[in-house]
N, C-alpha and C positions, 0 to 999 in steps of 0.2 A: 688508640687515637679517637677522639670524639668526632662524629660527623655532624653535618648540619642539622640532623634530626635528633641529635643528642645521644645516639647509639654509637657502637663501635663500627668503624668503617672497615671493609675488607682491605687487604693489602693493595696499596695504590702504587702502580708502577710508573706513573707519570712523575717527572722531575718537578719538585716544588719550586716556587719562585724564591730567589735569594733576597733576603732583607738584611741590611747591615744596621747595626746599632753602634753608634760612636758615642760612648758615654762612660761614666765612672762605675766602678765596682762597689757594690754594697755588700759588705761582709755579713750583714744580717740576712741577705737573700730576698728582701721584700721589695727592693726598688732597684734603680740603676740597671746595669747590664743584666743582672739575674732576672729581674722582672721583665725586661724587654725580651730576652730569649724565650722565657716561658710563654709570653703572650704571642710572640711570632709563631712559635710551634703550635700553640693552641688554635691559632687561626689558619693553620694549613700551610705555612711557609717554612723555609729553612733559615734559621737565624745565624748570622756571622757577627762577631764582635770585634770592635776596635776600642781598647780601653784607654781612656784619657787620664783617669785618676783612680787611685786606690784610696778608699775611705775605710777608716776604722769606725764602724757604727753598729748600733744595735737598734732595737725598737724604741729606745728611750734617749739615745745620745749619739752625737758624732764627736769623736775625740781627736781624730787626726785626718787631714786631707792632704794627700801627697800626689802631685802630678807625675805622669811618666815623662821621660825625656822626649825632646823633639825628635831625636833619632828613632826612638822606639815607636812613637806615634806614626812617623812616616813609614817605617818598615812594615807596620801592620797594614797600613793602607795599600802600599805597593804590593805586598805579598798576596793579599786577598784579591786585589783587582786582576792579578795575572791568572787567577784560576776560578774565582767565584764572583763574577761581576754582578752587581746588585740590580734588582728591579725597583728598589726603593731604599732610601737611607733615612734613618732617624738619628738626629744629633741631640744628645742629652747634656750631661754635666761637662762643662769645659772649665778647667782649673784656673786659667788666667788669660790675659789678653794675647799673649804670644800664641797660645793654642788656637784662639779665634783667628788670628792672622794666618797661621800655618794652614789651618783647615780651609779658610776662605780661598787661599791661593790654590790649594789642591782641588777644591770643588770647581774653580774656574777652569782649570786644565781638564778635569774629568768631564765637565759639561760639553767640551768641544767634541768629544767622542760619544758621549751618552746624553744628548740634550734633553731627552724625554724622561729621564729617571728623576722622579720627584725627591726632593730633600725636605724633611720636616725637622724643625728645630724646637726643642722644648727647653726654654731658657731657665734651667734649674738654678735656683738661688737659695732655696730653703728646703730642708728635709722635713718630712712629716712630723718629726719630733720637735721641730721649731728651730733647729740649728742651721746656720748658714753653711753653704757647701763650697762656693767658689772662693778661691784664695788667690792672692797676688804675691806669691812667694813670701808669705808672712804667716805667722801663726795667730795673729789677732783677727779672729773671724769676723767680729762685728765691724771693726775698722775696715776690713776688706769689703764687706758687704755695702758699706756706705759709698764706696766707689764701684758701683755695679759695672759689669762688663759692657763694652760697647760692641753691639752686634752690627754696626753699620758696614763692616767689611763684607757681610753676607748680602748686601743690597743687590737685588737682581739675580741672585744665585740660588735662592731657596723658594719653595712653593708655599710653605706655611710655617708660621710661628705660633706657638700655643702657650702664651703667658697666662698665669692665674692673676687674681686681683692684685696681689702684692707685687708680682713681677711686672705687670703692666704699668703700675705706678712708677716703678723704678726705671723701666725702659723709656718711658715718655717723660719722666721727671714732672709728673702732673698729679693733681689731686683726683682720685677716682672714687671718692666717697659715695657719690650718687650714681644711680644707674645711667643717667644721661651723660655724666662725666666719663663713666666707664666706656660707653659706646663711642664717645668722641675721641677718647684716647686710643681706642682700638683702630679707628679710622686713620688717625694720625700716624700710628705705627705702621699701618699698611702702606701709607704713602711714603714714609721715610725709608722703609726696607723694600719697597716695590714687590710686595708679596701679599698673599692672603693671610688673614689673622683669625685665629680662634681664641677669643678672650674668654677664659674660663671663670664663671661666676660661682662655681660650686663651693669655694672656700670663703665666700663673702661673709658668712656668719662668724668667721674668726674675729670680726669686729675691728680690724685695724688694717690700714693700707701701708703701714710702715713696718718693714721686716725687722726693724730694730726695737719695736715696741714689744715688751715682754708680756703683753696682755692678750696674746693671740689665742689662748685657750679659754679666755673669759667670754664665752659666746652669749650667755643669757643676758648679761648687762647691756648688750648692744642691740638686742632684737628690735626694740621699739624704734631706735634711731635708724637702723637699717631699713625698717619698714617705711619710715617717713622719707627715705631717700629713693623710694621707688622699687625696691626689690620685693618679690613675692617669696616669703620665707618658707613656703611649702614646696618651692621648686628649686631645682638646680638649673640656673639660666646661663647659657653661654651665648656669646655674640660672635657670629661668623661674618667676617668681611671678605667677600670674594674679590679677587683681583686677577683678571684675565685668566680664569681657570681653563686649563687645557681640556679639550674634548667635551666641555660642558655646553648645554644649550645656551643660545644667545640671551635668553631670558634670565639666566642665573649666573652668567660669567662674571659680572661685576656687581651683583646684588648684595644686599646685607640682610641678615636674618637673625632673629632670636630663636634659639633652640632651647625649649623648656621641657624638662623631664622631672618626674617626681623625686624630690630629695630623699635620699636614703639616710636615715638617722642611725649612723654607726660611727664609732671611733676607729674602726678598723679600716683605715684608708691609706695605709702605708704603700707608697708607690703608685698612687692613682694617676698622677701626672705622667709618670714614665709609661704606665700601662696604656693610657690614652694615646700618647704620641706614637708609641710602637705599634699599637693596634691600627692607627691611621695608616702608618707605613705598610703594614701587612696587607691591609685591604687594597691600598693603592697598587701594591705589587701584583695583585691578581686582576688588574685591568679595570677597576672601578674608578669613577671620577672622584675628585676631591670631596664634593659635597656628600657623596655616598660614603666615602671612607670616614668622614666626620660623624655622620649619624650612626653608622654601624659601630664605630669605636665608642661613641658615647653610650650606646645601648649595652655594649660589652662591659664597660666600666660599671654601669648601673647594675647589671647582672652580677658582676664580680663583687661589688660592695654588699649586695644583699646576701650573698653567701659567704662573706668573709668572716673569719674567726680570729681571735687573738692567739698568738703563739708565745710571745714574751710578755713583759710587763707593760709595754707601750702598745701603740696602734699595730694591729696585725695587717698582713698583706692581703690584697684582693684575691679572691678565689678565681681559678681558671675554669670557666664553665662552657667553653666551646662557642661556636658561632651563635650569636643571639637570634633566636627565632620567636621570642615572646614579644608580640606587638606592643604590649603595654610598657615595655622597657624603652621603646623608641621615643625620641623627642617629638613634641609638637612644634611645628615650624610656623613662624610668623614673618612675613616679608616686611621689611622696615621702610622700603621706599619703592616708588614706581617709576624710577628714572627711565628704565628701558621701555616700560609699557607706554609712558608718556611719549617718548620718542616714536615708538611704534605707531601710536595713534596719529601723531602729527604727520607721519610719513604717509599713512594709508587711509585715514578717515577723511576722504575728500568728498565733499557734498556734491561735486560734479560727477562723481562716479555713479553710473547708472545702477550698478548692483547695490552699492552702499545706500543710495537714495531709496531703493526698494526695500532693503532689509532693515535699515536704520531710519526711523522717523526723525524729525527735527528734534523732538524731545530726547530721543535716545542719543543722538549725536551730541546734544548739549550736556547730557548727564554722563556720557561715556568717560569724560575726563575725571569725574568724581569717583568712578569705579575703577580707576586705573590700577589699583592694587588688588583687584578681584573681589568678588563677593565674600566678605569674611565668613568663616565657617560658622560663627555664632548666629548668622542670619539664616542658616539652613536649619529647617525643622529637625528636632532631635532624632526623629525616626529615619532621617535621610531620604534618599530617593527610592522610587518604586523597586520593590524586591522582585526579581525574576522568578517565575514559577518553576523553571526547569533549567538544566544545563543547556548551554547554547550549542554544544557539539561542534560540528563543522560549520563555520560562520562565514559565508561568502561576503566579500566586499566588491561591489560592482559600480560601474558608472553609467551603465547603459540600461534604459528602460525595457528594451526588448528582452535582454538577458534577465533582468529582474523578473519580468512576467514569466518567462520560461522556468526559472528556478522556483518561483512560488507555485506554479502549476505542478511542478515535480514534487512538491511537499516540503520545501525548505521552510523551517519555522522561525529562523532568525537570519536576518540579512541586513546589510548596511548599504545605503546609497551614498556614494561619494562622488559628487559631480564636480568636475574640474572647473575652476574659474580663472586660473592662470597656470598653464602647463609649463611655462618657462623652458620650453625645449624638451621637457620630459613627457613620457607617455602617461596616459591616465592611469594605467595599471601601476606604473612606477610610483606615481603620487600616492595611490591608495596603499600600495604594499609598504612603502617606506614608513608611512604612518608617523612622520617625523614630528608631529605636533605643531606644525606651522598653523598659524591662525588663519581664519577665513579672511580677515582683513588683509593679511600679508599676501594672500593669493589673488585678491580681487583687483582686476584692472579692467577698465571699460574698453570695449572695442575688440582688440585682438590680443592674444597672448604674445609673449616675447618670441615664441616660435613662429608667429605670423598666422597661426590658425585662429579661426573665430572661436570665441569663448562664450559661455552662457552668461547673459547679463539680464538684470531687470525681470520683466514679465516672463521671458522665456525660461529663466531659471525657476521662477515661482511655479510656472505651469508644470514643469517636469517634477518638481518636488510634490506638488499637489497630486499629480497622477500617481506617483509612487506611493504616497500615503494612502490613497484610495485603494490601490492594489493590495497593500499590506492589510488594510482593514478587512477587505473582502476575504482574503485567504487566511485571516486570523493569525497573521504572522507578526513577530516582533521585528518591525522595521525601524531601524535607526537611521536618522538623517545626520550625515557628517557635517559639522560646522554650522550649518544655517539654522541656528536655534530659533530665531524669531519666526521664520517661515514654518518651522516645525510646530511651534506653539500655535501659530495662526491657523494651521490646517489640521491640528490635533493628531500629530504623529504619535506613534507608540513611544519613541525615544529619540534621544540626541546623543551623538558621539562627539566629544570635544578633545582637542589637543591641549597640551599644557598652556600654550600661549593663548588659546581661546578662553581658558579659565579666567584670564586677566581682564577680558572685556565682556564676557557673557554675563547676563543677569541670571545667576544660578537660582536665586530665590524665585524668580518668575518661572523658570523651567520646572522647579519643584511644585510651585503652586498650581501649575497647569496639569500636574499629574503625570508628567513625562518621565520615563526611565532615563538614566544618564550613564553613559560609558565614557571613561576617561583614558586617554593614552598615557603611557609612562615609559621611560627609557632608562630608569635608574632607581636605586633605593630612595633617593631624595624625592623624585617625582612620584614614586609609589606612596610615600608618606603624605605628600601634598594632596594626592588624589584621595587617600584614605580619610583625610580630615573633612571631606565633603560627603562621606558615606554614599558613594555612587552605587549604581546597580551592578556594574561590573568594572573591572580594570583590565586594560589591554597592556600586554608586556611585549616590547619589541625594540628594534627589529632583531630577530633571533639569528638569522643567517644573512649573508651578503645578498643584496638585491642587485640585479643586473640592469635596472632601468633608471637608476638615479644615484648620483654621487651623494653619499651621506656624510654629514659633518662628524659623526662618531662611528666607532667600530661596532660591528654586530655584537649584540649582548651575549650570544652563545648559550650553549646548554648548561654550563656550570652556573652562570648567573641566573638563568631561568630557574634552575633547581633551588637556588637560594630564595628567589622571590616567591616561589610556590610554597616553600617551607614556612615562610613568614605569614602569608596571607590566605592560604588555601582554606582555612577554617572560617574566614571572614567574608570573602567575596567570590563570586564566579571570576575566574581568571582566564584570560584569552591570550594565547601566544600568537604573535603575528610576525611576518617578515620572512620571505623565502621558503616557506613551508610547502613541501610537495610530497608526493608518494614515496620518494626515495628516502627522505629524512623523517617522515612522519612517526615511525616507530621510536626513534631516538627522542623526539619531542614528547611523545606519550610517556616515555620512561621517566621523565622529570616529575611526573605527577600532575601536570597541568591538565585540567578537565576539558578545555575548549581550545580550538584553533581557528583563527581568522585566515582565510585563504583568498589570495587575489589571482596571481598569474596562473596558478595551477588550474583555475576554473576559467578565468576570463580569456586566457590564451589557448584554451583547449579547443580542439576541433568540434567537440560536442560538450558544451559546458554542463548540461544536465547529467550526461553519462559520467563526466569527470567528477561531479559532485557525488554521485551515487557510489563511485569507486572509493573516493576519499572517505565517505561516511562509513562504508563497509569496513574499511581498514581501521578507522578510528573507533567505531562502535558498531559491531556486526548487526545487532538487533535493529538499530536505527537505519543502517545502510540498506537492510532488506526491505524496509518500508518506503524507501525513497524511489518510488516508481511513478511515472506520470499518471495522473488521474484527474480528468476534467469533469467528472460527472457527480462528484460529491457535493453535498451542501454543508457548509460550515457556518456556525454562528459568528456574527461580527462581535469583536471584543468590546466595542462601544455600544452594543445593543441597538444598532440602527436597522431595525427590522419593522415589518408591517404585519401585524397579526402573527408574529412568530415566524414569518417567512423571510428567506433570503434568496437571492439569485443563485442558481447553480453556477459552478465555475465556468461552464461553457457560455451561459447567458451573460455572465459578468464580462467575460472577455469580448463577446460580441458587441455589447452595448457600453463598454468601458468608457469610451470617449464622451458620451452624454451622461453616464452615471457620475463621472468626475465632477460635473457641474453641481455646485451646492444646491441649485434650484431643482435638481433632479434627484441625484442620489439613488440608492437602491430602493428606497421607499417610493420615489417617483416612478422609477422604472416598473415596479410592481403595479402601480396604479395605471400606467399606460397599458400594461398587459391585461388588466381587467376592463379596460374601456371598450366601448362599442361605437363605431363611427359609420354613418351613412354617407355615401358619396353619390350624389345624383348627377349624372353626366360623366362619361368616360372619354371625353374629347381631350383637347390640349391641356386643360387644367386638371380634369379629374384623373386621367391616367398617371400624370406626374405626382399629384397629391397622394394617390393610392400607393405609389411606390415609396414615397417618403414616409408615409405613416406606417405601412406594413413593415418596412425595414427598420423603422424606429422602435418597433416592438408593440404597436397597437394590437390588442388581442383579437378583436373581431371587426371585420370590414363588411359592410353590406353595399354592393355595387348595383346601381340602377341605370340602365341605358338600353333603349330598344334599337339604337343605330348599329349599322354594320361598318366595318373598316373599309375605307375608300383609299385609293391611291393618293389623293390630295391630302390625306391626314398624315402621311408618313413623315414629312419634313419636321413636324412639331410634336407629333404624338409618338414618342420614342419607344413606348412599350410594344408597339406593333411593328410588323415587318411585312414584306411582300407576300409571304405565305399566309398571312392572316386576312388578306383582302377578301371581302364578301362574308366574313364571319362576324357574329355578334360581338361587340366590344366588351360587354360585361363578361361574357363567357371566356373570351380570350384572356382578358385581364385576370380573371380568377385563376386560370391555368398557369399563367406566368408568375403571378404573385405567390402561388403555392411553391414554385421553385425558388423564387427570390427569398421568401420569408416563410418557411414551413411552419413556424410557430403561430402564424396568424391564421385564424379561421375566416375564410372568405365565402360569402354567400352572394350569388349573382341572380339578379332579376332582369330578364330580357324583355321587359315590357315598359311602356311609357309611364311616366309619373304624372298623376293628376289628383284632384281632390277625392275622386272615387277610389283610386288604387292606393291612396296614402296609408289607410289602415293596414292593408296587406303588406306594403313595403316597410312600414315602420314597426311591424309586429315584433321583430327581433330586438329593437332597442327599447320598445315598451317593456318587454320582459326584463331586459338588463337594468332598466331604470327602477323597476319594482324591486329588484334585488339589491338596490343601493349602489349600483355601479354607475360610472359616469358615461354619459352619452353625448353625441354631437352630430350635427348634420352639416355637410358641406354642399353648397349649391355651386356646381361647376357647369351649369348649363348656359346656353346662349339663346334661349327662347324666352321671350318676355312672359308669355302666358304660363309657361312652366315655372318660372321664377316666382310669379305671383302665387301659384298653387303651393309651391314649397314653403313660401313665407307664411301663408295662411295655415297650412297644416302644422308648422312648427309652433305658431302662436297658440293654436287651439290645443296642441299636445304639450305645451310648455317645454319645448325642446330648444336648446341653444342652437343658433345658426350662424355659420360663417359663409358669407357670399362673396364671390369674386367673378370678375368678367374682364375681357380684353377685346378690343377691336381696333384695328389700325394701330396707332401709337398711344392709345388712351386706355388705361386700366383703372378699375375701381375695386375697392375692398372694404367690407365692413362686417362687424359682428354684433349680433343682438341676442339678448336673453331676457325674456320678460320676467323670469323668476328672480334673477339677480340684479337686473338693471332695467326696471320697467320704464323709467323715464327716457330711455334711449330710443324708444319707438321701434319701427320695423321697416321692412323693405317698402311696404305700401305707403308709409309716411313719406318716404323719399320720392318714390315713383308711383303715384296713384294709378289705378287701373286704366284711367282714361289718358294717361301720358302717351305721347307719340314717341316711340322708341326708334332711334336710327337703325339702319340695317346692321346685321351681325358681321362677324369677321369673314363669313363665307362670301359676302358680297363686297366688303370693304378691304379685306386682306389683313394680314398680320405677320409679323416676324416671329419665328420660333422662339428665340431667346426672350422676347417680351412675354410670351406665354409662360416660359419657364420662371421668369421673375415673379409673376403673379401667383403661379402655382406654389412656388417656394414660400412666398409670404403668407398665402392662405394656409399652408401646412404649418408654418411657424406659429401663426395666431392660434390655430386649432390645438397644437400641442401645449402652448402656454396656458390656454384656457383650461384644458384638462388637468394640467399640473397645478394650477393655482386653485382650482376648485377642490381638488383632491387633498392637497396638503395644507389648505387653509391660508394660502397667501393672497392677501387682498389687493396689493398694489397692481399686479398684472391685470386683474379684472377691471380696476378703475381706469387703467390706461388703454385697454383694448375694447371694452364694451362701450357702446354709444359713440363710436368714432367712425368717420367716413374718410377713407384715404383715396386720393387720386394719384395715379402714376403717369408721368409724361415720359414715354420711352425715347423721345427725341432729345430732350434736355437732361434726361436722367434725374428728374426732380420729383419729389413727393409733396403733396399738400394734404393737410388734414383738417377736418371740420368736426365740431362737436354736434352730435345729433340730439334732438329733442322730439318728443312725441307730438304728432299732429292731433289736436283734440277732436278733430272731426274724422279721424281715420276709422273706417268701418271694419278694420281687421283687429287692431290692438286697442282702440278706444271704445267708449269714452272713459277715461280715468283721470287721475290727478295730472295736471299739465303744468309745464313751465310757462313763464310769462311770454317767452318768445319761441317760435318754431324755426327760426333762421339757423342756417349752418354757418358758423364762423370759421373761415379758412385761415390757415397760416402755413408758412413754409416749414418743412420738416428736414 
């Protein structure tokens, strides 16, 4: 017996599925019962036969058709049912209307006890040699054929009927000359019999739709006519009308498809219709859905036709070649309508939905209806989607960012982020593991999920996806974002994973154009082929085992089906098995030949997910498992090349600064620039000690602290870096010690002397050197002494150093930034407050609230960081909005006012230079 890989199988002790064929006997052995039994056995089932008719036929003629008696027909049915109940039934040749009525009555009774057993009808009317087969108790074959059998008694009792072109015309009493008429007739037949229809177009080249026309063999004379009627003469095109298909996805239950495979030019096609219908029954008997059975059977027939040889003078029978594993034999599938997709969008594409409003722009929503039948495969570039460099191995699917971080740190190279948007009472792990192919739109609802739990919507969802993508980039991992393809494109993810229903609304061409990898879920042969037509980066196969967290609409695929899928596609794509896989069944999954497994609960529900991943990896691939150990000290290149001078952050630094690195305005490049920067802070009081903490902890590489004052007890309510034990100690010295503990990567230098114009050269020596090395430098004036502020301003102007100055007293705060090199027209501190200005008393005499100091210190630090980043990375906008501005803060009303600064042409510090017409400050509310 041939196995699925084409070789001999070892003895199989499992009982095969029983498939009945109720049909006529072909004395020539090429069709009828004989062809059915050979096909059923070839596809791994046990065939049982109920003979309706005995025919005297060869490869060239049918000379007599004689039905069995009603008693014999019923006896066969009854005897078989008592011992060998079927998993599927194929009905072929029925001799007359009385047999149709008898069989319909029997099926109605049978279905009471066996409602899920599929019944397939092949309405045989013409033999391959051209002779009619059905008789109505008469010997005038052509007269009998003119009154074709009425199959209406089968209405609602059968799952599928498989007429060819001639039979379809007879059954619907319609002209099926054109391809459009052919499709219309198939839909009409589906409605009239309340079942699915596979209308076979393979014999369209016979050139006639009338079985009484003796020109059926004159194919060449009709080729041009047929071509003008819409048929592709290079293809064998069948039309599948699905009608409430059991266990099928909602997307395909009632859809219509053209199935096109390469036409096999051979005259040896005897029994092709019988073979197709019995193959469909055999595949159905093994638990596959109807669409699967049809595409596998069609490939089986194509394979058999290619290997067929003649035995007699007429057409020879099909070869029996085993389960089809040649992908080229399988049909290309084209969806003929988008009825379900349209309904799906109308139900869920609500512009009031926060998530949809975030993910789908107005244009996207307007054009979604145009794309309701998915991006056609021809719009996908011929090379398909990104090719993965290596096997995925153990592929975790997680919904939690913390777990994602821990797995990436542990060395995971491929991972999927599946964030729930509508749990509908199921756990996140259940949603991920089921991998049911539900679309993102189907899961998205604003506010709360049906379970009452808050769900991710809008900006919160985008922030999590953006965070995950940044993590993936840093750890050089293949991070796939489930469903949310637009956010994945926006934030440059490595890849996207989509379900079958997502394919119907996603812009696959845009995903490909963005250079993203694409993974597609599949749950059947039919969906595998649909996925294949887009040439994805990988295909997921599931669910393999039962899941405990979600009620699934279909049965688990199981290991036998997985083996079939792998045999078909293993040489074409990375394949990923998913669904209920854990350490207990991992070896059985591996034995199917699948190279990769997606794991959900076995990791996400483990006490130690990292350890669970390592154990699974060791069991799946010992070499890789041995490498999966936590390591946070290595430097890895980013796969998008986001480096500065070839440098990237270490894993430890990335984790420490990840929340600011995630900002597009920072990134790893910006973080490196902060690490290279040097900042001088003059004054370690309320403003300076907070700014020092912010900047050191943000990753500034060098801080120079200048303050001669000592810590006093009155400082403690607002100078939070200090404590009672520091009273009497120099502020700069204490700050250095504590910052070394807070941010050990920051080099801190402390000067315990006063700042003035005479000491400036000594205090600024460090940043002078850094500036000469091309590094970015900045001075923060955090003092509350007017003379000192004037000295700092003059020293910065003379040394061309940027300055950010802040102050606070009582409920009034002030903040401004000046840089004579980048924005000379913005003036300086002396332009605002000339030396002769009478300055009110400081906070030591006026008082101040600690939180007010914190506000000003935070803003001063924020301005400093933005200036450093904007200069370093070449961003102009922050400089234009920050330099030459003067902000006032009213702590009572919590309001800010801002004014544009211009140079005083008479300033003896920064002038005389080019001046603006006015030196006034124009204030406005911020």
